[in-house]
N, C-alpha and C positions, 0 to 999 in steps of 0.2 A: 370662222365661228366654231363653236363647240357643239357636238352632237352627243346626246346621251346614248349612243350606240357604239359598239366596239367589236372586238374579235369574237366574243362569245355570241354576239348577234349575227355573225357571219359577214360583217362589213369588211371590205377590203379597200386598199388605196385605189383610187380611180373610180370607185362606185359613184353614181350620180343619183341624187334624190330630188324629188319635187318638194318644195316647201309649201305647206298648206296652213292657212290661218283659219282656225275654227271660229265659227260665229255662234249665233243663237241656237240653243237647243230647241228642238221641235217635239212637243209632247201632245198626246191625245187629250183633248179637253175633258173627255168623259172619265177616262181611267187614270190619267196622269202618267201613263206609260211613255217612256222616252222612245220616240220613233226614229230619231236621227238628229243630225246637227248640220247646219249650214257650213260649207267649206268654200274658201276662196284661194285660188292659186296665187302665190306670191312670187315664185321664181324657182331657180334650180341652184343646187350646190353640188360640188364635187369633193369627195374625201381626198385629202392630201397626206394624212398621217393618222395611223392608229395609235392611240396613246394608252390603251388598256382594255380590260374586259368590256367596259361599257362607256368608253370615251374615244371620240375621234375628232380631228380637226378637219374642217372643210372650208372651201372658198366659194364665194358667191359667183356663179357663172352668168346668171341673168336675173332680171327682176329687181325687186326691192330687198333691202337688208332685212333679214329675219329678226323677229322680236322674241323675247322670252315667252314661251308658251306656244309658239308655232310648232307644227308637226312636220316631220320628214317622212316621205313615202318613197320607197325605192322605185326607180323608173324601170 
C-alpha cells in the first residue's frame, strides 16, 4: 500500500504503523463543537521502501486491507 508519509515525516524502512479507520464525528449538541471522532483499529503495516518526501510503500502485516481514507499511526 502507499502511505502519504515519507522521509520529511521521519519515516524509515522497517517502521510499523497501526491502521485506523475513522468513524462518525462526535459533536457537542449545544455548541456544535467537534469533540472527537470514533476510531477502529484495522491492522498493522510495515514500511518497505521510502519513495520520496511524502511517499512510502508498506505491506500489510496483520488485519484487513486498508482503504482510501484510513489513517496510519506510528506504533
